[in-house]
C-alpha positions in Angstrom: 87.5 189.4 21.9 85.2 192.4 21.6 82.1 192.6 23.8 78.8 191.8 22.2 76.1 194.4 22.2 73.6 191.8 23.6 74.6 190.1 26.9 73.2 186.8 27.9 71.2 188.6 30.7 69.7 191.1 28.4 66.3 189.9 27.3 65.2 190.3 23.7 61.7 191.1 24.8 60.1 192.7 27.9 57.9 190.4 29.8 54.9 191.3 31.9 56.1 191.4 35.5 55.6 188.0 37.2 54.8 186.3 34.0 56.4 184.6 31.0 53.8 186.2 28.7 55.3 188.8 26.3 54.3 192.5 26.9 52.1 192.9 23.8 52.9 196.7 23.7 56.5 195.8 23.0 55.6 193.3 20.3 53.5 195.6 18.1 53.2 199.2 17.2 49.5 199.7 17.3 49.6 203.3 15.8 51.5 202.0 12.8 49.0 199.1 12.3 46.1 201.5 12.8 47.6 203.6 10.1 47.5 200.6 7.7 44.0 199.9 8.8 42.9 203.6 8.1 44.2 203.4 4.5 42.7 199.9 4.0 46.1 198.1 3.8 46.1 196.0 7.0 44.9 192.8 5.3 47.5 193.3 2.5 50.3 194.0 5.0 49.4 190.8 7.0 49.1 188.7 3.8 52.5 189.8 2.5 54.7 190.6 5.5 53.8 187.8 8.0 54.7 185.0 5.6 57.8 186.9 4.5 59.0 187.4 8.1 58.6 183.7 8.7 60.5 182.8 5.5 63.3 185.2 6.3 63.7 183.7 9.8 63.9 180.2 8.2 66.7 181.5 5.9 68.5 183.1 8.8 68.5 179.9 10.8 69.8 177.9 7.9 72.5 180.5 7.1 73.5 180.7 10.7 73.8 176.9 11.0 76.1 176.9 7.9 78.0 179.9 9.3 77.4 181.9 6.1 78.2 185.3 7.4 77.4 187.4 4.3 74.0 185.6 3.8 73.1 186.2 7.5 73.9 189.9 7.2 71.7 190.1 4.0 68.8 188.3 5.7 69.1 190.4 8.8 69.0 193.5 6.7 65.8 192.4 5.0 64.3 191.3 8.4 65.2 194.6 9.9 63.3 196.5 7.2 60.4 194.1 7.1 59.8 194.1 10.9 59.9 197.8 11.0 57.4 198.2 8.2 55.2 195.5 9.7 54.9 197.4 13.0 56.8 194.8 15.0 59.2 197.0 17.0 60.4 194.3 19.4 61.6 192.2 16.5 63.1 195.2 14.8 65.1 196.2 17.9 66.3 192.6 18.5 67.4 192.2 14.9 69.1 195.6 15.0 71.0 194.7 18.2 72.5 191.8 16.2 72.7 193.3 12.7 74.5 196.5 13.4 77.5 195.0 15.3 77.8 192.3 12.7 78.1 194.9 10.0 80.4 197.1 12.0 82.8 194.4 13.4 82.4 191.8 10.7 82.2 189.3 13.5 79.6 186.7 14.6 77.5 187.6 17.7 79.0 186.3 21.0 75.8 184.5 21.9 75.6 181.1 20.4 71.8 181.2 20.4 71.3 184.6 18.7 69.5 183.2 15.7 67.2 181.0 17.8 66.4 183.9 20.0 65.4 186.0 16.9 63.4 183.1 15.6 61.5 182.8 18.9 60.7 186.5 19.0 59.7 186.5 15.3 57.3 183.7 16.1 55.8 185.7 18.9 55.6 188.8 16.7 54.0 186.9 13.8 51.4 185.4 16.3 50.7 188.9 17.6 50.3 190.3 14.1 47.9 187.5 13.1 45.9 188.1 16.3 45.7 191.8 15.6 44.6 191.1 12.1 42.0 188.6 13.2 40.6 191.2 15.7 40.4 193.8 12.9 39.5 191.5 10.1 37.9 193.2 7.1 38.7 196.7 8.5 38.4 199.0 5.5 39.5 202.5 4.8 37.2 205.2 5.9 35.1 206.2 2.8 35.7 209.9 3.6 
């Protein structure tokens, strides 16, 4: 069997040393989010992308449980783009580490819990995006 690109020992997300708390810098891309804030689109991004990421993860889990390979690849493709656009690089990289080998090898990931791991990271990313949005609520574009 070919080796998977994600080994069981390879974490999907960096953790703060000595803690089980995610390293926030690895969850979000602040410069991307600040760019959305500068052009007055942060609220729109959060209103559209956060629920869509959650919906895609739900679909991914259902398709993975049914072993629907083409549907999983389609959802992973959408989740890859959505997480990149939303400024969630940890989720983007985790999805990419699963998606690319699936497309290239046409095989399921070797890790049985790959979809659950993506779902957990997506939940952390969505929570971080919501917290970022709350901290910057109502931030509008610079009138200049």
